[in-house]
C-alpha positions in Angstrom: 98.1 -31.8 76.0 97.8 -27.6 77.0 95.6 -27.5 73.9 93.0 -29.8 74.5 92.7 -28.2 77.8 92.2 -24.7 76.3 89.7 -26.0 73.6 87.6 -27.8 76.4 87.4 -24.6 78.8 86.6 -22.8 75.7 84.0 -25.1 74.7 82.3 -25.2 78.4 82.1 -21.2 78.2 80.5 -21.2 74.5 78.3 -24.3 76.3 77.4 -21.8 79.4 77.3 -18.6 77.1 74.2 -21.0 74.7 72.3 -21.7 77.9 72.3 -18.0 79.4 71.2 -17.1 75.9 68.5 -19.6 76.0 66.9 -18.6 79.5 66.2 -15.3 78.4 65.5 -15.8 75.1 64.1 -20.0 74.5 62.8 -19.5 70.9 66.4 -18.6 69.6 67.8 -20.6 66.2 71.0 -22.2 65.9 71.6 -19.7 63.4 70.6 -16.8 65.8 72.9 -18.2 68.5 75.8 -18.6 66.2 75.6 -14.8 65.5 75.3 -13.7 68.6 78.7 -15.3 69.7 80.6 -15.0 66.7 80.7 -18.7 66.0 79.5 -20.9 63.2 76.0 -22.8 63.0 77.6 -25.9 62.8 79.7 -25.1 66.3 76.4 -24.0 68.6 74.9 -27.4 67.1 77.5 -29.8 68.5 77.3 -27.7 71.8 73.6 -27.9 71.9 74.0 -32.1 70.7 77.0 -32.5 73.5 74.2 -30.3 75.9 71.1 -32.2 75.7 73.4 -35.5 76.0 74.5 -34.1 79.1 70.6 -33.4 79.8 70.9 -29.8 80.1 69.0 -28.7 77.3 65.9 -30.6 76.0 63.6 -29.2 72.4 59.9 -28.4 73.3 57.8 -28.7 70.2 58.8 -28.5 66.3 61.8 -27.5 65.3 60.1 -24.7 63.9 58.0 -23.0 66.4 59.4 -24.7 69.2 61.7 -24.0 71.9 64.4 -24.8 74.0 64.2 -25.8 78.1 67.0 -25.3 79.7 67.4 -27.8 82.9 69.7 -26.7 85.6 71.5 -28.6 87.8 70.5 -28.2 91.4 
């Protein structure tokens, strides 16, 4: 059980770091986020998918040339 709780906590921390980076630089790619966070691109993509499912992150425009919009909860 402790292992799951620990990974959920680190996952939540990663999500918050991703959101903070994208607030500052909305045009960052998953690869650039991964490099800054020291994780794999795949890990970032999973977090982005989760954040999109939660309605906290939206992609505006195309994959190339678009940007991320962070939707903060009130």
